Residue frames as a rotation matrix with the C-alpha (Angstrom) as fourth column:
UNK 1
-0.479 0.204 0.854 89.18
-0.333 0.857 -0.392 203.77
-0.812 -0.472 -0.342 112.79
UNK 2
0.614 0.786 -0.079 87.21
-0.356 0.186 -0.916 203.62
-0.705 0.590 0.394 109.57
UNK 3
0.350 -0.572 -0.742 90.34
-0.883 0.064 -0.466 203.12
0.314 0.818 -0.482 107.41
UNK 4
-0.723 -0.622 0.299 91.68
-0.672 0.734 -0.100 200.09
-0.158 -0.273 -0.949 109.50
UNK 5
-0.014 0.716 0.698 88.30
-0.223 0.678 -0.700 198.35
-0.975 -0.165 0.150 109.08
UNK 6
0.825 0.283 -0.490 88.45
-0.507 -0.016 -0.862 198.85
-0.252 0.959 0.130 105.30
UNK 7
-0.037 -0.940 -0.339 92.11
-0.967 0.120 -0.225 197.69
0.252 0.319 -0.914 105.24
UNK 8
-0.698 -0.094 0.710 91.19
-0.406 0.868 -0.285 194.43
-0.589 -0.487 -0.644 107.13
UNK 9
0.276 0.903 0.329 88.03
-0.154 0.380 -0.912 193.84
-0.949 0.201 0.243 105.05
UNK 10
0.357 -0.193 -0.914 89.68
-0.916 -0.267 -0.301 194.35
-0.186 0.944 -0.272 101.63
UNK 11
-0.697 -0.652 -0.297 91.72
-0.710 0.684 0.165 191.09
0.096 0.326 -0.941 101.70
UNK 12
-0.610 0.575 0.545 88.64
0.044 0.711 -0.702 189.08
-0.791 -0.405 -0.459 102.96
UNK 13
0.462 0.814 -0.352 86.48
-0.342 -0.203 -0.918 190.48
-0.818 0.544 0.185 100.19
UNK 14
0.005 -0.548 -0.837 89.25
-0.999 0.031 -0.026 189.63
0.040 0.836 -0.547 97.58
UNK 15
-0.891 -0.368 0.268 89.53
-0.393 0.918 -0.047 186.08
-0.229 -0.147 -0.962 98.94
UNK 16
-0.173 0.913 0.368 85.76
0.063 0.383 -0.921 185.62
-0.983 -0.137 -0.124 98.83
UNK 17
0.488 0.337 -0.805 85.62
-0.706 -0.389 -0.591 186.87
-0.512 0.857 0.048 95.25
UNK 18
-0.458 -0.733 -0.503 88.33
-0.883 0.443 0.157 184.37
0.107 0.516 -0.850 94.27
UNK 19
-0.840 0.152 0.520 86.52
-0.099 0.901 -0.423 181.55
-0.533 -0.407 -0.742 95.85
UNK 20
0.186 0.981 -0.056 83.28
-0.153 -0.027 -0.988 182.48
-0.971 0.192 0.145 94.20
UNK 21
0.235 -0.213 -0.948 85.05
-0.963 -0.184 -0.198 182.69
-0.133 0.960 -0.248 90.75
UNK 22
-0.811 -0.583 -0.059 86.56
-0.586 0.808 0.067 179.23
0.009 0.089 -0.996 91.30
UNK 23
-0.580 0.662 0.475 83.21
0.111 0.642 -0.759 177.68
-0.807 -0.387 -0.446 92.41
UNK 24
0.320 0.697 -0.642 81.45
-0.595 -0.379 -0.708 179.26
-0.737 0.609 0.294 89.37
UNK 25
-0.026 -0.405 -0.914 83.70
-0.986 0.163 -0.044 177.14
0.167 0.899 -0.404 87.12
UNK 26
-0.781 -0.195 0.593 83.08
-0.409 0.878 -0.250 173.85
-0.472 -0.438 -0.765 88.83
UNK 27
-0.195 0.685 -0.702 81.19
-0.886 0.184 0.426 171.38
0.421 0.705 0.571 86.65
UNK 28
0.450 0.382 0.807 79.34
-0.694 0.719 0.047 168.25
-0.562 -0.581 0.588 87.67
UNK 29
-0.645 -0.762 0.058 81.32
-0.604 0.554 0.573 165.09
-0.468 0.334 -0.818 86.68
UNK 30
0.028 0.653 -0.757 79.61
-0.906 0.336 0.256 163.09
0.421 0.679 0.601 83.86
UNK 31
0.359 0.318 0.877 78.34
-0.687 0.726 0.018 159.70
-0.631 -0.610 0.479 85.03
UNK 32
-0.752 -0.497 -0.432 79.90
-0.653 0.648 0.392 156.39
0.085 0.577 -0.812 83.75
UNK 33
0.214 0.936 0.280 77.12
-0.891 0.304 -0.337 154.06
-0.400 -0.177 0.899 82.68
UNK 34
-0.775 -0.396 0.492 77.17
-0.176 0.883 0.435 150.37
-0.607 0.251 -0.754 82.16
UNK 35
-0.253 0.650 -0.717 75.30
-0.965 -0.112 0.239 149.08
0.075 0.752 0.655 79.16
UNK 36
0.240 0.379 0.894 73.24
-0.489 0.843 -0.226 145.93
-0.839 -0.383 0.387 79.58
UNK 37
-0.748 -0.463 0.475 74.08
0.104 0.625 0.773 143.03
-0.656 0.628 -0.419 77.23
UNK 38
-0.387 0.562 0.731 72.36
0.909 0.364 0.202 143.35
-0.152 0.743 -0.652 73.88
UNK 39
0.609 0.610 -0.507 71.48
0.556 -0.784 -0.276 147.04
-0.566 -0.114 -0.816 74.42
UNK 40
0.384 -0.569 0.727 72.93
0.686 -0.352 -0.637 149.56
0.618 0.743 0.255 71.93
UNK 41
-0.448 -0.580 -0.681 75.40
0.881 -0.418 -0.223 151.96
-0.155 -0.699 0.698 73.61
UNK 42
0.576 0.744 -0.338 73.89
0.675 -0.666 -0.317 155.37
-0.461 -0.045 -0.886 74.25
UNK 43
-0.035 -0.705 -0.708 77.06
-0.213 -0.687 0.694 157.04
-0.976 0.175 -0.126 72.86
UNK 44
0.905 0.315 0.286 76.72
0.219 0.230 -0.948 157.51
-0.365 0.921 0.139 69.16
UNK 45
-0.065 -0.987 -0.146 80.06
0.310 -0.159 0.937 157.30
-0.949 0.016 0.316 67.57
UNK 46
0.735 0.309 -0.603 80.60
-0.381 -0.547 -0.745 159.37
-0.560 0.778 -0.285 64.46
UNK 47
0.911 -0.412 0.023 82.78
0.229 0.459 -0.858 158.84
0.343 0.787 0.513 61.44
UNK 48
0.327 -0.847 0.418 85.55
-0.507 -0.531 -0.679 160.62
0.797 0.010 -0.604 63.34
UNK 49
0.806 0.060 0.589 85.54
-0.544 0.470 0.695 157.81
-0.236 -0.880 0.411 66.02
UNK 50
-0.419 -0.907 -0.038 88.61
-0.883 0.397 0.250 155.70
-0.211 0.138 -0.968 66.38
UNK 51
0.150 0.374 -0.915 88.19
-0.585 0.779 0.223 152.24
0.797 0.502 0.336 65.02
UNK 52
0.952 0.244 0.188 87.89
-0.291 0.512 0.808 149.48
0.101 -0.824 0.558 67.48
UNK 53
-0.126 -0.984 0.126 91.22
-0.942 0.079 -0.327 148.60
0.311 -0.160 -0.937 69.12
UNK 54
0.947 0.296 -0.121 91.94
-0.247 0.917 0.312 144.91
0.204 -0.266 0.942 69.60
UNK 55
-0.009 -0.997 0.075 94.93
-0.708 -0.046 -0.705 144.27
0.706 -0.059 -0.706 71.77
UNK 56
0.861 0.310 -0.402 96.02
-0.029 0.820 0.571 141.30
0.507 -0.481 0.715 73.87
UNK 57
-0.199 -0.898 0.392 98.33
-0.878 -0.015 -0.478 140.54
0.435 -0.440 -0.786 76.72
UNK 58
0.843 0.449 -0.296 98.89
-0.315 0.858 0.405 137.04
0.436 -0.248 0.865 77.98
UNK 59
-0.212 -0.895 0.393 101.16
-0.965 0.127 -0.230 135.00
0.156 -0.428 -0.890 80.12
UNK 60
-0.429 -0.018 -0.903 101.66
-0.114 0.993 0.034 131.31
0.896 0.118 -0.428 80.92
UNK 61
0.698 0.655 0.287 99.51
-0.437 0.073 0.896 129.90
0.567 -0.752 0.337 83.72
UNK 62
-0.291 -0.781 0.552 101.44
-0.928 0.090 -0.361 128.95
0.233 -0.618 -0.751 86.87
UNK 63
-0.638 0.121 0.761 99.16
-0.292 0.876 -0.384 125.97
-0.713 -0.467 -0.523 87.43
UNK 64
-0.931 0.331 -0.153 97.39
-0.030 0.350 0.936 123.82
0.363 0.876 -0.317 84.85
UNK 65
-0.623 0.783 -0.012 93.64
0.216 0.157 -0.964 123.76
-0.752 -0.603 -0.267 84.92
UNK 66
0.086 0.713 0.696 90.45
0.967 0.109 -0.232 124.32
-0.242 0.692 -0.680 82.93
UNK 67
-0.927 -0.374 -0.021 90.46
0.335 -0.853 0.400 127.33
-0.168 0.364 0.916 80.65
UNK 68
0.113 0.992 0.062 87.43
0.944 -0.088 -0.317 129.67
-0.309 0.095 -0.946 80.65
UNK 69
-0.885 -0.363 0.291 86.98
0.460 -0.774 0.435 132.73
0.068 0.519 0.852 78.57
UNK 70
0.180 0.959 -0.220 84.34
0.944 -0.231 -0.235 135.53
-0.276 -0.166 -0.947 79.00
UNK 71
-0.529 -0.176 0.830 83.64
0.475 -0.872 0.118 139.07
0.703 0.457 0.545 77.67
UNK 72
-0.663 0.339 -0.668 82.68
0.575 -0.341 -0.744 141.69
-0.480 -0.877 0.031 80.16
UNK 73
0.482 0.876 0.013 79.80
0.746 -0.403 -0.530 144.18
-0.459 0.265 -0.848 79.81
UNK 74
-0.285 -0.417 0.863 80.28
0.801 -0.598 -0.024 147.00
0.526 0.685 0.504 77.37
UNK 75
0.154 0.144 -0.978 80.79
0.828 -0.559 0.048 150.17
-0.540 -0.816 -0.205 79.34
UNK 76
0.184 -0.068 0.981 80.34
0.743 -0.644 -0.184 153.72
0.644 0.762 -0.068 78.00
UNK 77
-0.366 -0.262 -0.893 81.61
0.729 -0.677 -0.100 157.00
-0.578 -0.688 0.438 79.23
UNK 78
0.572 0.563 -0.596 80.66
0.077 -0.761 -0.644 160.42
-0.816 0.323 -0.479 77.88
UNK 79
0.192 -0.654 -0.732 83.66
-0.859 -0.473 0.198 159.87
-0.475 0.590 -0.652 75.48
UNK 80
-0.598 -0.601 -0.530 84.24
-0.782 0.584 0.220 156.19
0.178 0.546 -0.819 74.81
UNK 81
0.742 0.662 -0.108 82.94
-0.647 0.749 0.144 152.67
0.176 -0.037 0.984 74.49
UNK 82
-0.358 -0.921 0.156 84.95
-0.919 0.318 -0.232 149.90
0.164 -0.226 -0.960 76.24
UNK 83
0.826 0.560 0.063 84.75
-0.560 0.804 0.201 146.13
0.062 -0.202 0.977 76.34
UNK 84
-0.275 -0.948 0.161 87.30
-0.961 0.267 -0.070 143.60
0.023 -0.174 -0.984 77.74
UNK 85
0.771 0.402 -0.494 87.58
-0.386 0.912 0.139 139.87
0.507 0.084 0.858 77.35
UNK 86
0.007 -0.778 0.629 89.55
-0.991 0.077 0.106 137.64
-0.131 -0.624 -0.770 79.77
UNK 87
0.381 -0.018 -0.924 90.86
-0.223 0.969 -0.111 134.05
0.897 0.248 0.365 79.92
UNK 88
0.312 -0.259 0.914 91.24
-0.941 0.047 0.334 132.29
-0.129 -0.965 -0.230 83.21
UNK 89
0.137 -0.320 -0.938 93.36
-0.310 0.885 -0.347 129.13
0.941 0.338 0.022 83.37
UNK 90
-0.275 -0.209 -0.938 92.99
0.674 0.654 -0.343 127.18
0.685 -0.727 -0.039 86.51
UNK 91
0.600 0.592 -0.538 91.18
0.800 -0.456 0.391 130.21
-0.014 -0.665 -0.747 88.06
UNK 92
-0.077 -0.731 -0.679 94.17
0.508 -0.614 0.604 132.45
-0.858 -0.299 0.419 87.28
UNK 93
0.836 0.348 -0.426 93.95
-0.101 -0.664 -0.741 135.44
-0.540 0.662 -0.520 84.93
UNK 94
-0.040 -0.879 0.476 96.23
0.516 0.390 0.763 134.50
-0.856 0.276 0.438 81.95
UNK 95
-0.697 -0.230 0.679 94.95
0.714 -0.307 0.629 136.67
0.064 0.923 0.379 79.14
UNK 96
0.022 0.636 -0.771 93.34
0.339 -0.730 -0.593 140.17
-0.941 -0.248 -0.232 78.86
UNK 97
-0.627 -0.126 0.769 92.01
0.779 -0.118 0.616 141.43
0.013 0.985 0.172 75.51
UNK 98
-0.554 0.444 -0.704 90.59
-0.169 -0.888 -0.428 144.77
-0.815 -0.118 0.567 74.68
UNK 99
-0.318 0.512 0.798 87.72
0.849 0.529 -0.001 143.82
-0.423 0.676 -0.603 72.44
UNK 100
0.373 0.521 0.768 86.26
0.764 -0.642 0.064 147.30
0.526 0.563 -0.637 71.96
UNK 101
-0.071 -0.304 -0.950 87.77
0.698 -0.695 0.170 150.69
-0.712 -0.651 0.262 72.64
UNK 102
-0.254 0.117 0.960 86.30
0.861 -0.425 0.280 153.48
0.441 0.898 0.007 70.54
UNK 103
-0.010 0.236 -0.972 86.00
0.725 -0.668 -0.170 157.13
-0.689 -0.706 -0.164 71.23
UNK 104
0.662 0.318 0.679 85.24
0.705 -0.571 -0.421 160.48
0.254 0.757 -0.602 69.56
UNK 105
0.944 -0.299 0.137 87.68
-0.317 -0.939 0.136 163.35
0.087 -0.172 -0.981 69.29
UNK 106
0.372 -0.906 -0.204 91.39
-0.098 0.180 -0.979 163.49
0.923 0.384 -0.021 68.97
UNK 107
-0.274 -0.495 0.825 92.01
-0.866 -0.246 -0.435 164.04
0.418 -0.834 -0.361 72.64
UNK 108
0.536 0.523 0.663 89.88
-0.749 0.657 0.086 161.02
-0.391 -0.542 0.744 73.62
UNK 109
0.939 -0.182 -0.293 91.76
-0.056 0.757 -0.651 158.92
0.340 0.628 0.700 71.11
UNK 110
-0.033 -0.995 0.096 95.14
-0.291 -0.083 -0.953 159.90
0.956 -0.059 -0.287 72.46
UNK 111
-0.091 0.081 0.993 93.98
-0.996 -0.025 -0.089 159.32
0.018 -0.996 0.083 76.01
UNK 112
0.822 0.471 0.321 92.69
-0.481 0.875 -0.055 155.85
-0.307 -0.109 0.946 75.20
UNK 113
0.747 -0.558 -0.362 95.75
-0.039 0.507 -0.861 154.91
0.664 0.657 0.357 73.18
UNK 114
-0.244 -0.876 0.416 97.97
-0.572 -0.216 -0.792 155.85
0.783 -0.431 -0.448 76.07
UNK 115
-0.177 0.244 0.953 95.92
-0.974 0.097 -0.205 154.25
-0.142 -0.965 0.221 78.80
UNK 116
0.716 0.648 -0.261 94.80
-0.679 0.732 -0.047 151.00
0.161 0.211 0.964 77.21
UNK 117
0.306 -0.620 -0.722 98.15
-0.019 0.755 -0.656 149.08
0.952 0.214 0.219 77.16
UNK 118
-0.716 -0.494 0.494 98.92
-0.482 -0.162 -0.861 150.24
0.505 -0.854 -0.122 80.73
UNK 119
0.008 0.754 0.656 95.55
-0.986 0.117 -0.122 149.03
-0.169 -0.646 0.744 81.98
UNK 120
0.755 0.215 -0.620 95.79
-0.464 0.843 -0.273 145.74
0.463 0.494 0.736 80.06
UNK 121
-0.107 -0.857 -0.505 99.28
0.039 0.504 -0.863 144.89
0.994 -0.112 -0.020 81.45
UNK 122
-0.641 -0.060 0.765 98.36
-0.712 -0.326 -0.622 146.13
0.286 -0.944 0.166 84.95
UNK 123
0.367 0.875 0.315 95.36
-0.930 0.358 0.088 143.77
-0.036 -0.325 0.945 84.96
UNK 124
0.626 -0.224 -0.747 97.42
-0.115 0.921 -0.373 140.82
0.772 0.319 0.550 83.92
UNK 125
-0.470 -0.878 0.090 100.06
-0.128 -0.033 -0.991 141.65
0.873 -0.478 -0.097 86.44
UNK 126
-0.571 0.263 0.778 97.55
-0.816 -0.280 -0.505 142.05
0.085 -0.923 0.375 89.25
UNK 127
-0.962 0.149 -0.227 95.43
0.118 0.982 0.148 139.08
0.245 0.115 -0.963 88.23
UNK 128
-0.237 0.917 -0.322 92.33
0.917 0.102 -0.386 140.89
-0.321 -0.387 -0.865 88.92
UNK 129
0.292 0.374 0.880 90.31
0.671 -0.736 0.090 144.12
0.682 0.564 -0.466 88.27
UNK 130
0.835 -0.019 -0.549 91.96
0.453 -0.543 0.707 145.77
-0.312 -0.840 -0.445 91.31
UNK 131
-0.076 -0.863 0.499 94.20
0.990 -0.125 -0.065 148.03
0.118 0.490 0.864 89.25
UNK 132
-0.294 -0.135 -0.946 95.21
0.482 -0.876 -0.025 151.62
-0.825 -0.464 0.323 89.56
UNK 133
0.798 0.595 0.091 93.77
0.441 -0.474 -0.762 154.30
-0.411 0.649 -0.641 87.35
UNK 134
-0.153 -0.821 0.550 96.00
0.984 -0.175 0.012 155.87
0.087 0.543 0.835 84.69
UNK 135
-0.295 -0.030 -0.955 96.74
0.426 -0.899 -0.103 159.45
-0.855 -0.437 0.278 85.46
UNK 136
-0.674 0.027 -0.738 94.76
-0.467 -0.790 0.398 161.68
-0.572 0.613 0.545 83.08
UNK 137
-0.669 0.440 -0.599 92.53
-0.407 0.457 0.791 158.84
0.622 0.773 -0.127 81.93
UNK 138
-0.797 0.312 0.518 90.12
-0.499 0.146 -0.854 158.55
-0.342 -0.939 0.039 84.85
UNK 139
0.239 0.964 -0.115 86.96
-0.866 0.159 -0.473 157.68
-0.438 0.213 0.873 82.74
UNK 140
0.258 -0.201 -0.945 88.75
-0.716 0.617 -0.326 155.25
0.649 0.761 0.015 80.56
UNK 141
-0.781 -0.618 -0.094 90.39
-0.369 0.577 -0.729 153.56
0.504 -0.534 -0.678 83.65
UNK 142
-0.541 0.629 0.559 87.12
-0.646 0.115 -0.755 153.32
-0.538 -0.769 0.344 85.58
UNK 143
0.456 0.796 -0.398 85.25
-0.858 0.276 -0.433 151.86
-0.235 0.539 0.809 82.60
UNK 144
-0.073 -0.589 -0.805 88.06
-0.632 0.652 -0.419 149.42
0.772 0.478 -0.420 81.77
UNK 145
-0.915 -0.293 0.277 88.01
-0.388 0.455 -0.802 148.17
0.109 -0.841 -0.530 85.41
UNK 146
-0.155 0.920 0.359 84.25
-0.753 0.126 -0.646 147.76
-0.640 -0.370 0.673 85.33
UNK 147
0.560 0.313 -0.767 84.33
-0.790 0.482 -0.380 145.75
0.251 0.818 0.517 82.05
UNK 148
-0.403 -0.837 -0.371 87.31
-0.541 0.545 -0.641 143.78
0.738 -0.058 -0.672 83.36
UNK 149
-0.746 0.154 0.648 85.54
-0.599 0.270 -0.754 142.91
-0.291 -0.951 -0.109 86.61
UNK 150
0.324 0.945 0.040 82.40
-0.781 0.291 -0.553 141.76
-0.534 0.148 0.833 84.87
UNK 151
0.476 -0.157 -0.865 84.42
-0.680 0.559 -0.475 139.58
0.558 0.814 0.159 82.52
UNK 152
-0.712 -0.702 0.018 86.34
-0.513 0.503 -0.695 137.96
0.480 -0.504 -0.718 85.36
UNK 153
-0.456 0.671 0.585 83.08
-0.693 0.144 -0.706 137.35
-0.558 -0.727 0.400 87.17
UNK 154
0.566 0.688 -0.454 81.46
-0.811 0.364 -0.459 135.76
-0.151 0.628 0.764 84.13
UNK 155
0.011 -0.643 -0.766 84.51
-0.615 0.600 -0.512 133.55
0.789 0.477 -0.389 83.51
UNK 156
-0.845 -0.427 0.322 84.40
-0.503 0.429 -0.750 132.21
0.182 -0.796 -0.578 87.04
UNK 157
0.025 0.959 0.283 80.72
-0.930 0.126 -0.345 131.16
-0.366 -0.254 0.895 86.76
């Protein structure tokens, strides 16, 4: 009887050890913080940081109307600084410009370079900040959406 208890307990102990090992490697997700206008970003970019990227996507408005342009708040992640400018024509999103996209480290630079054009085009296509995140670029996507939403809100005032 003692051997059967050990045989049944051994897989349970091994599974518990595996779960504990996995949980020991879980890290808290860094927070994405918005930076108030005029405040310096908390992320200090070094000489290895990418230079600011300035890219634009635009399309013709479907309906004529007044043109309003606004820049969204600068948003920082643990890795990047992002700021977006939009133009609304007749209340419709007709231009999206990445004013600032800087980050430290080669991996961050590669992620930002991949995600930025996708996010910019998706925003123009959606006509709002309700865009999908780019796979593998969650922080960049969330920050881009946050800056985009604030830019659209400011342009509508």
